[in-house]
C-alpha positions as CSV (number, residue, x, y, z in Angstrom):
1,M,0.0,0.0,0.0
2,R,1.2,3.4,-0.9
3,R,2.2,5.4,2.2
4,R,0.3,8.6,2.6
5,H,1.9,11.8,3.9
6,S,0.8,13.4,7.1
7,L,-2.2,15.8,7.1
8,R,0.1,18.7,8.1
9,F,2.4,18.0,5.1
10,R,-0.6,17.8,2.8
11,V,-2.0,21.1,4.0
12,A,1.4,22.8,3.7
13,A,1.8,21.3,0.2
14,A,-1.6,22.6,-0.8
15,F,-0.7,26.1,0.5
16,A,2.6,25.9,-1.4
17,G,0.9,24.8,-4.6
18,L,-1.7,27.6,-4.3
19,G,1.0,30.1,-3.6
20,A,3.1,28.9,-6.5
21,F,0.1,29.0,-8.9
22,L,-1.0,32.5,-7.9
23,S,2.6,33.8,-8.0
24,L,3.1,32.3,-11.4
25,V,-0.2,33.8,-12.7
26,F,0.7,37.2,-11.2
27,A,4.3,37.1,-12.5
28,V,3.2,36.1,-16.0
29,G,0.5,38.8,-16.0
30,V,2.9,41.5,-14.8
31,W,5.6,40.5,-17.3
32,F,3.2,40.6,-20.3
33,A,1.8,43.9,-19.1
34,A,5.4,45.3,-18.7
35,H,6.3,44.0,-22.1
36,D,3.2,45.5,-23.7
37,V,3.9,48.9,-22.1
38,S,7.5,48.7,-23.3
39,Q,6.4,48.0,-26.9
40,R,3.9,50.9,-26.7
41,L,6.5,53.3,-25.4
42,M,8.9,52.2,-28.2
43,D,6.2,52.7,-30.8
44,Q,5.3,56.1,-29.5
45,T,9.0,57.1,-29.5
46,L,9.4,55.8,-33.1
47,K,6.3,57.7,-34.2
48,A,7.4,60.9,-32.5
49,E,10.9,60.7,-34.0
50,L,9.5,59.8,-37.5
51,D,7.0,62.7,-37.5
52,D,9.7,65.1,-36.2
53,Y,12.2,64.1,-38.9
54,M,9.6,64.2,-41.7
55,A,8.6,67.7,-40.5
56,R,12.2,68.9,-40.3
57,R,13.0,67.5,-43.8
58,A,9.9,69.1,-45.2
59,R,11.3,72.4,-44.0
60,N,14.9,71.6,-44.9
61,P,15.5,68.8,-47.4
62,R,19.1,68.6,-46.2
63,S,18.1,67.8,-42.6
64,L,19.9,64.7,-41.3
65,P,18.0,61.8,-39.8
66,P,18.6,60.9,-36.1
67,D,21.7,58.8,-35.4
68,T,22.2,57.9,-31.7
69,A,23.1,54.7,-29.8
70,I,19.4,53.8,-29.6
71,L,17.8,55.6,-32.6
72,R,18.8,55.5,-36.3
73,G,17.0,57.1,-39.2
74,Y,17.1,56.5,-43.0
75,V,15.3,58.0,-45.9
76,A,14.9,56.5,-49.4
77,V,14.4,59.3,-51.9
78,A,12.1,58.5,-54.8
79,G,14.1,57.5,-57.8
80,A,17.4,57.3,-56.0
81,G,17.2,53.6,-55.0
82,F,18.0,51.9,-51.7
83,S,21.8,52.0,-51.8
84,E,22.2,53.5,-48.3
85,I,19.4,51.4,-46.8
86,P,20.5,48.2,-45.0
87,A,19.5,45.1,-46.9
88,A,17.2,43.8,-44.1
89,M,15.0,47.0,-44.5
90,R,14.7,47.4,-48.2
91,N,11.6,45.2,-48.6
92,L,9.7,46.5,-45.5
93,S,6.3,47.9,-46.1
94,P,4.9,50.9,-44.1
95,G,4.2,50.0,-40.5
96,K,6.0,48.4,-37.5
97,H,8.5,45.6,-37.9
98,E,11.0,43.5,-35.9
99,I,14.4,42.9,-37.7
100,T,18.0,42.0,-36.8
101,I,21.0,43.9,-38.2
102,D,24.5,42.6,-37.4
103,G,23.0,40.4,-34.6
104,A,21.3,43.3,-32.9
105,P,17.5,43.4,-32.6
106,F,15.7,46.5,-33.9
107,R,12.1,47.7,-34.0
108,V,11.5,49.6,-37.2
109,S,8.8,52.1,-38.1
110,V,8.4,52.7,-41.8
111,A,6.3,55.5,-43.4
112,D,5.8,57.1,-46.8
113,Q,5.6,60.9,-47.3
114,D,2.3,62.0,-48.6
115,G,2.6,62.7,-52.3
116,G,6.4,62.9,-52.2
117,G,7.3,59.3,-52.9
118,D,10.0,59.3,-50.3
119,R,10.1,56.5,-47.7
120,Y,11.3,57.1,-44.1
121,Y,12.8,54.5,-41.7
122,I,13.3,55.0,-37.9
123,L,15.0,52.1,-36.0
124,F,15.0,51.6,-32.2
125,N,17.8,49.4,-30.8
126,E,16.1,46.9,-28.4
127,E,19.2,45.4,-26.8
128,R,19.0,47.5,-23.6
129,Q,15.2,47.1,-23.4
130,Q,15.5,43.3,-23.7
131,R,18.2,43.2,-21.0
132,R,15.9,45.2,-18.8
133,E,13.0,42.9,-19.5
134,Q,15.1,39.8,-18.8
135,G,16.3,41.3,-15.5
136,F,12.7,42.2,-14.6
137,L,11.7,38.6,-15.5
138,A,14.4,37.3,-13.2
139,Y,13.1,39.4,-10.3
140,L,9.5,38.1,-11.0
141,I,10.7,34.5,-10.9
142,A,12.6,35.1,-7.7
143,G,9.6,36.8,-6.2
144,A,7.4,33.8,-7.2
145,L,9.8,31.4,-5.6
146,L,9.9,33.5,-2.5
147,M,6.1,33.6,-2.3
148,T,6.0,29.8,-2.8
149,L,8.4,29.3,0.1
150,L,6.5,31.7,2.3
151,A,3.2,30.0,1.4
152,A,4.7,26.6,2.3
153,A,6.1,27.9,5.6
154,G,2.8,29.7,6.4
155,G,0.9,26.5,5.4
156,L,3.1,24.4,7.7
157,W,2.6,26.7,10.6
158,L,-1.1,27.1,10.0
159,A,-1.6,23.3,9.5
160,G,0.2,22.7,12.8
161,R,-2.2,25.1,14.6
162,V,-5.2,23.6,12.9
163,I,-4.5,20.0,13.5
164,A,-3.1,20.4,17.0
165,P,-6.4,19.5,18.6
166,L,-6.5,16.4,16.4
167,T,-3.0,15.4,17.4
168,E,-3.9,15.9,21.1
169,L,-7.0,13.8,20.6
170,A,-5.2,11.0,18.8
171,H,-2.5,11.0,21.6
172,A,-5.2,10.8,24.3
173,V,-7.1,8.0,22.5
174,G,-3.8,6.1,21.9
175,Q,-2.8,6.3,25.6
176,A,-6.3,5.6,27.0
177,P,-6.6,2.2,28.6
178,A,-9.3,0.1,26.9
179,E,-10.9,-1.2,30.1
180,N,-11.2,2.3,31.7
181,P,-11.1,5.0,29.1
182,P,-11.1,8.6,30.3
183,K,-13.7,11.1,29.3
184,L,-12.2,13.1,26.5
185,S,-14.9,15.7,26.1
186,G,-14.8,17.1,29.7
187,G,-14.1,20.7,30.6
188,N,-14.9,23.9,28.7
189,V,-14.5,23.0,25.1
190,P,-15.8,25.2,22.3
191,E,-18.6,23.8,20.2
192,D,-16.9,22.9,16.9
193,E,-16.1,19.9,14.7
194,I,-13.3,18.8,17.1
195,S,-15.7,18.7,20.1
196,E,-18.2,16.7,18.1
197,L,-15.4,14.2,17.1
198,T,-14.3,14.0,20.8
199,R,-17.8,13.2,21.9
200,A,-18.0,10.5,19.2
201,F,-14.8,9.0,20.5
202,D,-16.2,9.1,24.0
203,R,-19.3,7.2,22.9
204,Y,-17.3,4.6,21.0
205,M,-14.7,4.0,23.7
206,S,-17.6,3.6,26.3
207,R,-19.1,0.9,24.1
208,L,-15.7,-0.7,23.6
209,A,-15.0,-0.7,27.3
210,A,-18.4,-2.3,28.0
211,F,-17.7,-4.9,25.3
212,I,-14.3,-5.7,26.8
213,E,-15.7,-6.0,30.3
214,R,-18.4,-8.4,29.0
215,E,-15.8,-10.6,27.2
216,R,-13.5,-10.6,30.2
217,T,-16.3,-11.5,32.5
218,F,-17.5,-14.3,30.2
219,A,-13.9,-15.7,29.9
220,A,-13.4,-15.7,33.6
221,D,-16.8,-17.2,34.4
222,A,-16.4,-19.9,31.6
223,S,-13.0,-20.9,32.8
224,H,-14.2,-21.1,36.4
225,E,-17.2,-23.2,35.5
226,L,-15.1,-25.5,33.2
227,R,-12.4,-26.1,35.7
228,T,-14.9,-27.6,38.2
229,P,-16.1,-30.5,36.0
230,L,-12.6,-31.0,34.8
231,A,-11.4,-31.4,38.3
232,V,-14.2,-33.9,39.0
233,I,-13.1,-35.9,35.8
234,R,-9.5,-35.9,36.9
235,G,-10.4,-37.0,40.4
236,A,-12.6,-39.8,39.1
237,S,-10.0,-40.9,36.7
238,E,-7.3,-41.0,39.4
239,V,-9.6,-43.1,41.6
240,L,-10.4,-45.5,38.7
241,A,-6.7,-45.8,37.8
242,E,-6.0,-47.2,41.3
243,D,-8.6,-50.0,40.9
244,A,-6.7,-53.3,40.7
245,N,-9.6,-55.0,38.9
246,L,-9.1,-52.9,35.7
247,T,-8.0,-54.8,32.6
248,P,-5.0,-53.3,30.7
249,T,-7.3,-51.9,28.0
250,Q,-9.5,-50.3,30.6
251,A,-6.5,-48.9,32.4
252,Q,-5.3,-47.4,29.2
253,R,-8.6,-45.8,28.5
254,V,-8.8,-44.3,32.0
255,A,-5.3,-42.9,31.5
256,R,-6.4,-41.3,28.3
257,I,-9.3,-39.7,30.1
258,E,-7.0,-38.3,32.8
259,R,-4.5,-37.0,30.2
260,A,-7.3,-35.4,28.2
261,A,-8.6,-33.6,31.3
262,I,-5.1,-32.3,32.1
263,E,-4.7,-31.1,28.6
264,M,-8.1,-29.4,28.7
265,S,-7.1,-27.5,31.8
266,A,-3.9,-26.4,30.1
267,L,-5.9,-25.4,27.0
268,I,-8.3,-23.3,29.1
269,S,-5.3,-21.5,30.7
270,A,-3.8,-20.9,27.2
271,L,-7.0,-19.5,25.8
272,L,-7.3,-17.2,28.8
273,L,-3.8,-16.0,28.2
274,L,-4.7,-15.2,24.5
275,A,-7.7,-13.2,25.8
276,R,-5.4,-10.8,27.7
277,E,-3.6,-7.8,26.2
278,E,-1.1,-8.8,23.5
279,D,1.9,-7.4,25.4
280,T,1.3,-9.2,28.7
281,P,4.6,-10.9,29.6
282,V,4.6,-14.6,30.1
283,D,7.3,-15.9,32.6
284,Q,7.2,-19.5,31.2
285,S,9.2,-21.8,29.0
286,C,8.4,-25.1,27.4
287,N,10.3,-28.2,26.4
288,C,9.4,-28.3,22.7
289,E,10.8,-31.8,22.2
290,R,8.5,-33.3,24.9
291,L,5.4,-31.5,23.6
292,V,6.2,-32.6,20.0
293,R,6.6,-36.2,21.0
294,Q,3.3,-36.1,23.0
295,A,1.4,-34.6,20.0
296,V,2.8,-37.3,17.6
297,E,1.9,-40.1,20.0
298,R,-1.5,-38.6,20.6
299,H,-2.4,-38.7,16.9
300,R,-0.6,-41.9,16.0
301,P,-3.6,-44.2,16.6
302,R,-5.7,-42.1,14.2
303,A,-2.9,-42.1,11.7
304,V,-2.7,-45.9,11.9
305,R,-6.4,-46.2,11.4
306,R,-6.1,-44.1,8.2
307,G,-3.2,-46.3,6.9
308,N,-0.6,-43.6,7.4
309,S,2.9,-43.8,8.7
310,I,4.0,-41.0,11.0
311,E,7.7,-40.2,11.5
312,L,9.3,-38.0,14.1
313,A,12.8,-36.5,13.8
314,I,14.3,-34.4,16.6
315,E,17.4,-32.6,15.4
316,A,17.8,-30.1,18.3
317,A,16.6,-29.6,21.8
318,V,14.5,-26.4,21.7
319,E,13.4,-24.3,24.7
320,L,11.0,-21.5,23.9
321,E,9.8,-18.7,26.3
322,V,6.1,-19.4,25.8
323,A,3.3,-21.0,27.8
324,P,3.5,-24.8,27.0
325,A,-0.2,-24.9,26.3
326,L,0.2,-22.3,23.5
327,F,2.9,-24.3,21.8
328,S,0.9,-27.5,22.3
329,I,-2.1,-25.9,20.5
330,V,0.1,-25.0,17.5
331,I,1.8,-28.4,17.1
332,D,-1.4,-30.3,17.9
333,N,-3.3,-28.5,15.1
334,L,-0.6,-28.9,12.6
335,V,-0.2,-32.6,13.2
336,R,-4.0,-33.2,13.4
337,N,-4.5,-31.5,10.0
338,A,-1.7,-33.5,8.4
339,V,-3.2,-36.8,9.6
340,A,-6.8,-35.8,8.8
341,H,-6.0,-34.9,5.2
342,T,-3.8,-37.9,4.4
343,E,-4.9,-41.4,3.8
344,G,-2.6,-44.3,2.9
345,G,0.4,-42.0,2.9
346,S,3.0,-40.6,5.3
347,V,3.3,-37.7,7.8
348,S,6.7,-36.4,9.0
349,V,7.4,-34.1,11.9
350,R,10.9,-32.6,12.2
351,L,12.0,-30.3,15.0
352,C,15.1,-28.2,14.2
353,A,16.9,-25.5,16.2
354,D,15.0,-22.6,14.5
355,R,11.9,-24.3,13.0
356,L,9.3,-27.0,13.1
357,I,8.3,-28.7,9.9
358,V,5.2,-30.9,9.5
359,A,4.9,-32.4,6.0
360,D,2.3,-34.9,4.6
361,T,1.6,-36.6,1.3
362,G,-2.2,-35.9,1.5
363,I,-4.7,-34.2,-0.7
364,G,-3.0,-30.8,-0.5
365,I,-4.5,-27.3,-0.7
366,S,-5.7,-25.6,-3.9
367,N,-4.3,-22.2,-4.9
368,E,-7.7,-20.6,-4.2
369,D,-7.8,-21.9,-0.6
370,I,-4.1,-21.6,0.5
371,G,-4.4,-17.8,0.9
372,R,-7.5,-18.1,3.1
373,V,-6.8,-21.1,5.4
374,F,-5.7,-18.8,8.3
375,Q,-9.0,-16.9,8.2
376,R,-11.3,-17.6,11.1
377,Y,-14.2,-20.0,10.2
378,Y,-12.9,-20.5,6.7
379,R,-13.2,-24.2,5.6
380,G,-12.0,-25.6,2.3
381,A,-14.1,-28.0,0.2
382,S,-12.4,-31.1,1.8
383,S,-12.2,-29.7,5.4
384,G,-14.3,-31.4,8.1
385,G,-13.4,-29.0,10.8
386,A,-14.9,-25.8,12.1
387,G,-12.4,-23.4,10.5
388,I,-10.9,-22.4,13.9
389,G,-7.7,-24.4,14.3
390,L,-5.4,-22.7,11.8
391,S,-6.8,-19.3,12.6
392,L,-5.9,-20.0,16.3
393,V,-2.4,-21.2,15.2
394,K,-1.9,-17.9,13.2
395,R,-3.0,-15.8,16.2
396,I,-0.6,-17.6,18.5
397,C,2.2,-17.2,16.0
398,D,1.6,-13.5,15.6
399,R,1.6,-13.1,19.4
400,Q,4.9,-14.9,19.8
401,H,6.4,-13.3,16.7
402,W,6.7,-16.7,15.0
403,E,6.4,-17.2,11.2
404,I,4.0,-19.8,9.9
405,A,4.0,-20.7,6.2
406,L,2.2,-23.3,4.1
407,E,3.5,-24.8,0.9
408,S,1.0,-27.0,-1.0
409,R,-0.7,-27.9,-4.2
410,A,-3.8,-29.9,-4.9
411,G,-3.0,-33.6,-4.8
412,G,0.6,-33.0,-3.9
413,G,0.7,-32.9,-0.1
414,T,1.3,-30.0,2.3
415,T,4.3,-28.7,4.2
416,A,3.8,-26.4,7.2
417,T,6.9,-24.6,8.4
418,L,6.9,-22.8,11.8
419,R,10.0,-20.6,12.3
420,F,11.0,-19.4,15.7
421,P,12.7,-15.9,16.2
């Protein structure tokens, strides 16, 4: 996902863009106005000089045309040709023209004398004027850049003032405990959009706190009520296990009942742990090898019934700082799924120093399903479960900062890799 800039940056950028646009429009308008005024002044100067020279020559035919650093004058006498007229001017018709002579730009005004047949030329050297216009344009550009920077700085300052209440509100909401949120809209606050947003946050956080309290109460009550019958089951199974009249098969079944009750107690503790805040520290560690062996032996009878072989390889002794019940949930779900989706094949479980690998030769997972198997309540076409096991595995892995990955294809088996940090 593309990362969005902060609101303050976007407001400042909007101000800078607006300032740049307005400055550019103003600069272009001023430059064109100045250029037009300059052209008009040159044309007025040329007309005045041309009228003055024509009047002087009418009084004195030997009167010389103007010849300064800026103005030059020529006259083509009827019947005398254009020998003294620069070549660039000889074909000019009466009116205003732009020409270049020896690399220098000139504006030329051409006029014919009424009834005399003579043609008059007055040239205005535009080099100085163009240099002045270029300098003026540089000042305009510098001014536009300065206005853009000032608009950006002003926008940044103004955005900081505008969004300061939002920043304070976000900080207050972020620091507020979910179970006992403070009232954000207390005190003398002006009636504006921020106060309305604050009241909306108060209402939402109140509902959220009530929901959390209900969930917490339910979890505590459920765990308390479940522990009592489990304690009764464990006590009854211990009494039955001491009966000398039990056959070996019966004793084995009683032992399985007792073991299941113990595991259920640990599972309830693990689920309560998951229901707490994510950053709650757990001062426990587990022997992964022992739990992996127990999970394999627990599912071996079902694997045998489905005609599967199940192999276990322990390559390293792994100790993880995690509640044993949480790790047991993960390995138990992975092995159970491997056995349940394999028939007449093999399941292998390998514990390494940094990972746990559970592979099977079963029916595999289609490309459509593999991206959704960790979603809660999602069940593939061949799944017989409730769609909770793998989502619970993913939740535990996210909590413990483990990485869980599935590699599979339809009909080609599945490999689940659990990487420890």
